[in-house]
C-alpha positions in Angstrom: 72.5 5.0 221.1 74.0 2.8 218.4 76.0 4.2 215.5 73.3 3.5 212.9 70.7 5.4 215.0 73.0 8.3 215.4 73.6 8.6 211.7 69.8 8.5 211.1 69.2 11.2 213.6 71.9 13.4 212.1 70.4 13.1 208.7 67.0 14.1 210.1 68.6 17.2 211.7 70.3 18.2 208.5 67.1 17.7 206.5 65.2 19.9 209.0 67.8 22.6 208.8 67.7 22.5 205.0 63.9 22.9 205.0 64.2 25.9 207.4 66.8 27.5 205.2 64.6 27.1 202.1 61.7 28.7 203.9 63.9 31.5 204.9 64.8 32.1 201.3 61.1 32.1 200.3 60.2 34.6 203.0 63.2 36.9 202.4 62.3 36.9 198.6 58.7 38.1 199.1 59.6 41.6 197.9 60.6 42.4 194.3 63.7 40.4 193.4 65.9 43.1 192.1 69.6 42.2 191.9 72.1 44.6 190.5 75.7 44.3 189.4 78.0 46.9 190.9 81.7 47.5 190.3 83.7 45.0 192.2 85.6 47.5 194.2 82.3 48.9 195.6 80.5 45.6 196.1 82.3 43.5 198.8 79.0 43.1 200.7 77.3 42.0 197.5 80.1 39.5 196.8 79.9 38.1 200.3 76.1 37.6 200.3 75.7 36.2 196.7 77.0 32.9 195.6 79.8 32.9 193.0 79.1 32.4 189.3 79.4 28.7 188.3 80.1 27.3 184.8 79.2 23.7 184.0 80.3 22.2 180.7 79.0 19.0 179.2 79.1 17.5 175.8 75.8 19.1 174.7 75.3 22.0 177.0 77.0 24.9 178.8 75.3 26.1 182.0 75.9 29.5 183.7 74.5 29.8 187.2 74.9 32.6 189.7 72.4 31.4 192.2 69.7 33.8 191.0 69.4 32.8 187.3 70.6 29.7 185.6 71.1 29.8 181.8 71.6 26.7 179.7 73.2 27.1 176.3 73.5 24.5 173.6 77.1 23.3 172.9 78.6 24.2 170.5 75.7 25.9 168.6 75.2 28.6 171.3 71.4 28.8 171.4 69.6 29.5 174.7 67.9 26.2 175.6 66.8 27.2 179.1 66.5 29.9 181.6 65.7 28.9 185.2 64.4 31.4 187.7 62.4 31.7 190.8 61.2 28.1 190.8 60.3 28.0 187.1 62.5 25.3 185.6 62.5 26.9 182.2 60.8 30.2 181.3 61.4 29.4 177.6 59.0 27.3 175.5 60.1 23.7 176.2 57.9 22.3 173.4 60.3 23.8 170.9 63.7 22.3 170.0 66.4 23.6 172.3 67.9 25.6 169.4 64.6 27.3 168.7 63.9 28.9 172.1 66.4 31.7 172.3 68.8 32.4 169.5 70.7 34.9 167.3 69.6 35.0 163.7 70.1 36.9 160.5 68.5 37.0 157.0 71.0 37.2 154.2 71.4 36.7 150.4 74.0 37.0 147.8 73.8 38.4 144.2 71.8 36.1 142.0 69.9 34.4 144.8 66.2 33.9 144.1 65.3 34.2 147.7 66.9 35.2 151.0 68.2 32.7 153.6 67.1 32.7 157.3 70.2 31.7 159.3 70.1 30.9 163.0 73.9 31.4 163.2 74.5 28.0 164.9 78.1 27.9 166.3 80.6 25.2 165.6 83.1 26.0 168.3 82.8 26.8 172.0 85.3 28.6 174.2 85.5 29.9 177.7 86.6 33.6 177.5 86.7 34.4 181.2 85.8 32.6 184.4 86.1 33.5 188.0 83.7 33.8 190.9 82.4 37.2 189.8 82.0 36.7 186.0 81.7 34.1 183.3 81.9 35.0 179.6 81.6 32.3 177.0 81.8 32.3 173.2 80.2 30.3 170.4 81.7 30.9 167.0 80.7 30.2 163.4 83.5 30.8 160.9 83.4 30.8 157.2 85.8 28.7 155.3 87.0 30.6 152.2 88.4 27.5 150.7 84.9 26.1 150.0 83.4 26.3 146.5 81.3 29.4 147.1 79.4 28.9 143.8 77.9 25.6 145.0 78.0 25.7 148.8 75.3 28.0 150.2 77.1 29.1 153.4 77.1 32.5 155.0 80.4 34.3 154.2 80.7 35.8 157.7 82.5 35.1 160.9 80.1 35.3 163.9 81.1 35.3 167.5 78.2 35.0 169.9 79.1 36.0 173.5 77.1 35.3 176.7 78.0 36.9 180.0 76.8 36.3 183.6 77.8 38.5 186.5 77.7 37.7 190.2 74.6 39.1 191.9 72.9 40.0 188.6 69.3 39.0 188.0 69.8 38.2 184.4 72.4 37.7 181.7 74.0 39.6 178.8 74.6 38.7 175.1 76.6 40.5 172.4 78.0 39.5 169.1 80.9 40.3 166.8 80.2 40.1 163.0 83.2 40.0 160.7 83.6 40.0 156.9 87.3 39.7 155.9 89.1 41.3 153.0 88.8 39.2 149.8 85.5 37.6 150.8 82.5 37.6 148.4 79.6 40.0 148.2 77.0 39.7 151.0 73.7 41.3 151.7 72.5 41.2 155.3 68.9 42.2 155.6 68.5 41.9 159.4 70.1 40.6 162.6 68.5 40.1 166.0 68.2 38.0 169.1 64.8 36.2 169.5 63.4 34.9 172.8 60.4 32.6 172.8 58.8 32.3 176.3 56.6 29.7 177.8 53.1 29.9 176.1 51.4 28.5 179.2 52.9 31.1 181.5 53.4 34.5 179.8 50.3 36.3 178.7 50.8 40.0 179.7 53.1 42.2 177.5 54.5 45.6 178.3 56.5 47.8 175.9 55.9 51.3 177.3 53.9 53.0 180.0 50.7 53.2 177.9 51.3 50.1 175.7 50.8 47.0 177.8 48.0 44.4 178.1 47.0 40.8 178.2 47.8 39.4 174.8 46.3 36.8 172.4 48.1 33.5 172.1 49.7 32.1 169.0 46.8 29.6 168.8 44.4 32.6 168.9 46.1 34.0 165.9 46.2 30.6 164.1 42.5 30.3 164.5 41.8 33.9 163.4 41.1 35.6 160.1 44.1 36.7 158.2 43.6 40.2 156.8 45.4 42.1 154.0 48.8 40.5 155.0 49.8 37.5 157.1 51.0 39.5 160.1 47.5 41.1 160.7 44.9 38.7 162.1 41.4 39.4 163.3 40.8 37.2 166.4 37.6 35.2 165.8 37.8 32.5 168.6 40.3 33.8 171.1 40.9 32.0 174.4 40.2 35.3 176.1 36.6 36.3 175.0 37.4 39.9 175.7 39.7 39.9 172.7 37.2 38.6 170.2 37.0 40.8 167.1 40.3 42.6 167.8 43.1 42.9 165.3 46.6 41.7 166.3 49.7 42.5 164.3 53.3 42.4 165.5 54.0 45.7 163.7 51.5 47.5 165.9 54.0 47.1 168.8 56.9 48.8 167.1 58.8 51.7 168.6 61.6 54.1 167.6 65.2 53.2 168.4 65.4 55.9 171.1 62.4 54.4 172.9 63.3 50.7 172.6 64.9 50.6 176.1 62.9 48.0 177.9 60.1 45.6 176.9 58.9 42.2 177.9 56.4 39.9 179.5 54.9 39.0 182.8 53.8 35.6 184.2 51.0 35.5 186.7 52.0 32.5 188.9 54.6 32.8 190.0 54.7 36.6 189.5 57.7 36.8 187.2 58.8 39.3 184.6 61.2 38.8 181.7 62.6 41.9 180.1 64.9 42.8 177.1 66.9 45.9 178.1 68.8 47.9 175.5 71.1 50.4 177.2 72.4 51.9 173.9 71.4 52.1 170.3 74.9 53.0 169.1 75.0 49.7 167.1 71.6 50.4 165.4 71.1 51.7 161.9 69.0 54.6 160.9 69.4 56.9 163.8 67.2 57.7 166.8 63.8 57.6 165.0 64.3 54.4 163.0 61.4 52.1 164.0 61.6 48.4 164.7 59.9 45.5 166.4 59.9 44.9 170.2 57.7 42.2 171.8 54.7 40.6 170.2 52.3 37.6 170.5 54.0 34.3 170.8 55.0 35.2 173.5 58.1 36.6 171.8 60.7 39.2 172.7 63.3 40.6 170.3 66.5 42.6 170.4 66.6 43.8 166.8 70.0 45.2 165.8 69.2 46.2 162.2 66.4 45.6 159.7 64.6 47.2 156.7 61.4 47.7 158.7 59.9 51.1 158.1 62.8 51.9 155.7 63.3 49.3 153.0 66.3 47.4 151.8 68.5 50.5 152.1 68.8 49.8 155.8 70.4 46.3 155.3 74.2 45.8 155.3 75.6 45.4 151.8 79.2 44.3 151.8 81.0 44.5 148.4 83.3 41.8 147.2 86.6 42.0 149.1 85.2 44.6 151.6 86.4 44.2 155.2 83.9 44.9 157.9 83.7 44.3 161.7 80.9 45.4 164.0 79.8 44.6 167.6 76.1 44.3 168.4 75.0 44.7 172.0 75.4 43.7 174.7 71.7 43.4 175.4 70.6 42.6 179.0 67.9 39.9 179.6 66.5 40.8 183.1 64.3 38.8 185.3 62.4 40.0 188.4 59.6 38.8 190.6 57.5 39.6 193.7 54.8 38.1 195.8 52.0 40.3 194.5 50.0 40.4 191.3 50.4 43.9 190.1 52.2 43.7 186.8 52.9 47.5 186.9 55.2 46.8 189.9 57.4 44.6 187.8 57.3 47.0 184.9 58.4 49.9 187.1 61.2 47.8 188.5 62.3 46.8 185.0 62.4 50.5 184.0 64.5 51.3 187.0 66.9 48.5 186.0 67.0 49.9 182.5 68.0 53.3 183.8 70.8 51.6 185.8 72.1 49.7 182.8 72.0 52.8 180.7 74.0 54.7 183.3 76.7 52.0 183.2 77.1 52.2 179.4 79.6 51.6 178.0 79.9 48.4 180.1 83.2 47.5 181.7 82.9 43.7 181.5 82.9 42.6 177.8 86.2 40.9 177.1 86.2 41.4 173.3 88.9 43.8 172.1 86.4 45.0 169.5 84.3 46.5 172.3 86.2 49.5 173.8 85.5 50.3 177.5 84.7 53.9 178.7 88.3 54.9 179.2 89.1 53.9 175.6 86.4 56.2 174.1 86.0 59.9 173.5 83.7 62.8 173.9 82.3 65.5 171.6 80.6 68.7 172.9 79.5 72.1 171.5 76.5 74.4 171.1 74.2 74.4 168.1 72.4 77.6 166.8 69.8 78.1 164.1 70.2 81.0 161.7 67.0 81.8 159.7 66.6 85.5 159.1 63.0 85.1 158.2 62.4 83.8 161.7 64.9 85.8 163.8 67.4 88.4 162.9 70.1 86.8 165.0 70.9 83.1 165.5 68.8 81.3 168.1 69.4 78.3 170.3 68.7 74.9 168.6 66.5 73.5 171.4 66.0 69.7 171.7 67.8 69.2 168.4 68.9 65.6 167.6 72.6 65.7 167.1 74.9 62.7 166.5 78.0 61.2 165.0 77.9 58.7 162.1 80.3 57.6 159.4 81.4 60.4 157.0 78.9 61.1 154.3 76.6 63.7 152.6 74.0 65.8 154.4 71.4 63.4 155.9 73.4 60.3 155.0 73.2 59.1 158.6 69.7 58.0 157.8 70.9 55.3 155.3 74.3 54.5 157.0 74.4 50.8 158.0 78.0 49.7 158.6 79.3 51.8 161.4 78.2 53.1 164.8 76.1 56.1 165.5 76.1 58.2 168.7 73.2 60.5 169.3 71.9 62.9 171.9 69.6 65.9 172.2 70.6 69.5 172.9 69.4 71.3 175.9 67.4 74.5 176.1 70.4 76.6 175.1 71.6 74.2 172.3 74.4 72.7 174.3 75.2 69.0 173.7 77.7 66.4 174.9 78.1 63.0 173.2 80.0 60.6 175.4 81.3 57.1 175.0 82.2 57.5 171.3 84.3 54.7 169.8 87.6 55.9 168.3 87.2 56.7 164.6 86.4 59.3 162.0 82.9 60.7 161.9 80.7 63.4 160.5 78.5 65.4 162.9 74.8 65.5 161.8 71.7 67.1 163.2 68.1 67.9 162.7 65.9 70.1 164.8 62.2 69.5 165.5 60.3 72.5 164.1 62.9 73.3 161.5 63.0 71.9 158.0 66.0 70.0 156.6 69.3 68.4 157.8 72.5 69.9 159.2 76.1 68.6 158.7 79.2 70.0 160.3 81.7 71.3 157.7 84.6 69.0 158.8 85.0 65.4 159.7 85.9 64.7 163.3 88.6 62.2 164.4 87.8 60.8 167.8 90.7 59.2 169.7 90.9 57.3 172.9 90.4 59.7 175.8 89.8 62.7 173.5 87.4 65.5 174.6 86.7 67.7 171.5 84.8 71.0 172.0 83.4 72.3 168.7 82.3 75.6 170.3 79.5 77.5 168.5 78.2 75.8 165.4 75.4 77.2 163.2 72.7 75.5 161.1 71.4 77.5 158.2 68.2 75.7 157.2 66.8 75.7 153.6 65.3 79.1 152.9 64.9 81.3 149.8 62.2 83.7 150.8 59.5 84.5 153.4 56.8 81.9 154.3 53.6 82.6 152.4 51.8 79.6 154.0 52.7 76.2 155.6 50.9 73.0 156.4 52.0 70.8 159.3 55.0 70.8 161.6 58.5 69.9 160.4 59.1 67.1 162.8 59.6 64.2 160.4 56.3 62.5 161.2 52.7 62.8 160.1 51.5 62.6 163.7 49.9 66.1 163.7 47.6 65.3 160.8 44.1 63.8 160.9 44.2 60.1 161.9 40.7 58.5 161.5 39.0 56.1 163.8 39.4 52.5 162.7 36.4 50.5 161.6 34.5 49.0 164.6 35.4 45.4 163.6 39.1 46.1 163.0 40.3 47.6 166.3 43.0 47.0 168.8 41.7 48.3 172.1 45.3 49.0 173.3 45.5 52.1 171.1 42.1 53.6 171.8 43.4 55.9 174.5 47.0 56.5 173.5 48.9 59.0 171.4 49.6 56.1 169.0 46.1 55.9 167.4 47.9 55.6 164.0 48.8 52.0 164.9 45.2 50.8 164.3 44.7 48.4 161.4 43.2 49.4 158.1 43.4 53.2 158.4 44.6 53.5 154.8 41.1 52.3 153.6 39.4 54.9 155.7 40.4 57.5 153.1 37.9 56.0 150.7 35.2 56.1 153.3 35.9 59.8 153.9 36.4 60.7 150.3 34.4 58.2 148.3 34.1 60.2 145.1 36.2 63.4 145.3 39.7 63.8 146.8 40.9 66.0 149.6 40.8 69.8 149.2 42.7 72.0 151.6 42.1 75.7 151.8 44.9 77.7 153.3 43.7 80.0 156.1 40.4 78.1 156.4 41.2 74.4 156.8 42.9 72.9 159.8 45.6 70.4 159.1 44.8 68.6 162.3 41.3 67.9 161.0 41.3 68.3 157.3 44.6 66.8 156.1 44.6 63.0 156.0 47.6 61.4 157.6 48.6 59.5 154.4 48.3 60.3 150.7 47.0 56.9 149.6 45.1 55.4 146.7 41.3 55.1 146.6 39.4 51.8 146.7 36.8 51.5 143.9 33.7 49.4 144.0 35.5 46.6 142.1 38.2 46.8 144.8 40.8 48.3 142.5 43.1 51.0 144.0 43.4 54.2 141.9 45.6 57.3 142.2 44.4 60.3 144.0 44.9 64.0 143.6 44.9 66.4 146.5 44.4 70.2 146.2 45.9 73.1 148.1 43.9 76.3 147.5 45.5 79.6 148.6 45.1 83.3 148.0 47.9 85.6 146.8 47.3 89.4 147.2 49.8 89.8 144.4 52.0 87.6 142.2 55.4 88.7 141.1 55.8 87.5 137.5 59.6 88.0 137.6 60.0 86.4 141.0 60.9 82.8 141.9 58.8 81.0 144.5 59.9 77.9 146.3 57.6 75.0 147.3 59.2 72.7 149.9 57.7 69.3 150.3 59.0 67.2 153.2 57.8 63.6 153.2 57.7 61.5 156.4 57.6 58.2 154.5 57.2 56.8 151.0 56.2 53.5 149.5 56.5 53.2 145.7 55.3 56.7 145.6 55.5 59.0 142.6 54.3 62.5 143.3 53.4 65.0 140.5 52.5 68.6 141.0 50.5 70.9 138.8 49.7 74.6 139.3 46.3 76.1 138.5 45.8 73.5 135.7 45.0 69.9 136.7 44.8 68.9 133.0 48.3 70.0 132.1 50.0 67.3 130.1 53.3 67.7 131.8 53.6 68.3 135.5 55.2 71.5 136.7 57.2 69.5 139.2 57.6 65.8 140.3 59.6 63.3 142.3 60.9 60.0 141.0 59.3 56.8 142.2 60.7 56.6 145.8 60.6 54.6 148.9 59.9 51.1 150.2 59.3 52.0 153.8 55.9 50.2 154.1 55.1 52.5 156.9 51.4 52.9 155.9 50.8 49.1 156.0 52.8 48.6 159.2 51.1 51.3 161.2 54.0 53.7 161.2 53.5 57.4 161.3 56.9 57.8 159.5 59.6 56.0 157.7 62.6 57.5 155.9 62.6 61.3 155.5 62.6 63.0 152.1 62.9 66.7 151.3 62.1 68.1 147.9 62.5 71.8 146.9 60.6 72.9 143.8 61.2 76.2 142.0 58.0 77.9 140.8 58.1 80.8 138.4 56.0 83.8 139.3 54.4 83.5 135.8 52.7 80.3 136.9 50.9 82.0 139.8 48.2 84.7 139.7 46.7 87.3 141.9 43.8 85.9 143.9 43.1 82.2 144.2 45.6 79.6 143.2 45.5 75.8 143.4 48.4 73.3 143.6 47.4 69.8 142.6 49.4 67.0 144.2 48.8 63.7 142.5 50.3 60.4 143.7 50.2 58.6 140.4 51.1 55.0 141.4 47.9 52.8 141.7 47.0 49.2 142.0 47.9 48.7 145.7 46.3 50.0 148.9 49.8 50.7 150.4 51.3 52.8 147.6 51.6 56.4 148.7 53.4 58.6 151.1 53.0 60.6 154.3 53.6 64.3 154.4 55.8 65.8 157.1 55.5 69.5 156.1 54.7 71.7 153.1 55.8 75.4 152.8 55.5 77.9 150.0 58.1 80.7 150.1 57.8 83.9 148.3 60.6 85.6 146.3 63.7 86.6 148.2 63.4 89.9 150.0 
């Protein structure tokens, strides 16, 4: 055989072997592709069977590739231009600019600005932080130049370092960011910060954000062709590509969850059967505590990792940095996980994503971030103790604070954790005997805060706590004395900081989202605020203690009423109750806990609705927008009103609660709990 013939035969043999190898990979990958990162000292087998992580750098792009996932980042701007996985060349929307497919962003303003600025935090410098066969970490920085004329140049006075990490054998990639405002820099207001991922519109149609909240979703085109309702986010689908969705309402706020529940959410592609998931192992970098609500995934298809925002709270939950105030905070890492199998059951990929979330959570705090601003587990501390409740009108002796939310946040007043935005918060729940352990706490000085479902008010430990590296602080027995002046004469609701126990009406037939018909989140249906007018067209709600049932007779939101001319007028609710006797010399206490408030001004009158001056009132409070955004709570408010015994009478009494702000369907509040206490005994 001549030399040319031998070379041709050799090439054919090599080509055939290559085809066989690729077929082997396809067959061996027929199960769920679930790759996990494990500590290097326990993963020699994993290292030997998975290819090393590669980093390719060109003038315009940076590519991380571990043989499972390939991520392309723009250079030096640091946007996610592409994600290649399981035969899909790019799971991100390639019709968008490469800087508009996956990106960090913030919304900011400075004093005197007429409007806020949407900033995609495009980097100006690229660096390789770490590179070996097991890990790649890269950095894209955007730094502020203090020498510029700040009065004329509209540039964000913040240093931003966006990090991306890929590990060997991991079916995904991580991203975290370091925000820095240096001493001497000008005033800055940050309204929100997040990572946004925009997936291929032609591929991803099925969304999952919880066990009972997942479905085939409308497209962006469906929304564009639909009928915009009371605000731009809410759209009635009039000509959807999927006829089964016709007439439904879609609104991104319907898919919000609480911080404690935003662990994993994402999308599934039918062919090939691929899932893309945003996994949040910890919410220590989030503002507002465990119950703060925020966005997850929504039509687009879009997935978000929201680090802070004013959603369901108002501007108080933004980060306001005073002139000259130094500030540094790490957000993330968030994990972007991909999985696949050879089947077509989307629940299989969802369950696998949940399993991966549990593994990521167990590994927190991560050991791989290289930033000195992110302390690893051995650089953090632990707090432990046992919480009791002491309320002599419930039990003679202190009782265990079961399932109490307890956490560390920057030092402040009682309940200030709810508004705290600049530091980190570390939360857990107590067990059946009130014991708690908070691990992975970054070194620093904190206050310990708590609130207990079923118990009114907020707790704060008497002393600040200094957590050091490696510290394990045992606080022993601590006792919460909740607000109490006298015995309970009557109560409405459950003190759990939500209005979920009250009556939530059915939506109008033409304004439904079928996803929420059979879930516990019925309150996320659109237009429920207007159902109050349908149920009470002429007279307002009257609640009779001992006869009425708050689950059926107390509307979930104290809203305005729509008139025939489509004006929205204030409403007055009545609480009627019997007193066997009234102590004219005694002091009674009315405790009103609100689950949310939006430009609400509550006035109360006792036994005389025409009294010129109210007997008690709140200031105008709140900008949570929870009523419009399908939330059953926002920020928590507790008001304690003293009522003189002379204002009450033996027999029937009536308290009139008037929300006096009108002119808007979303003005109002949601009650958490109301209690009348008698004189001290």
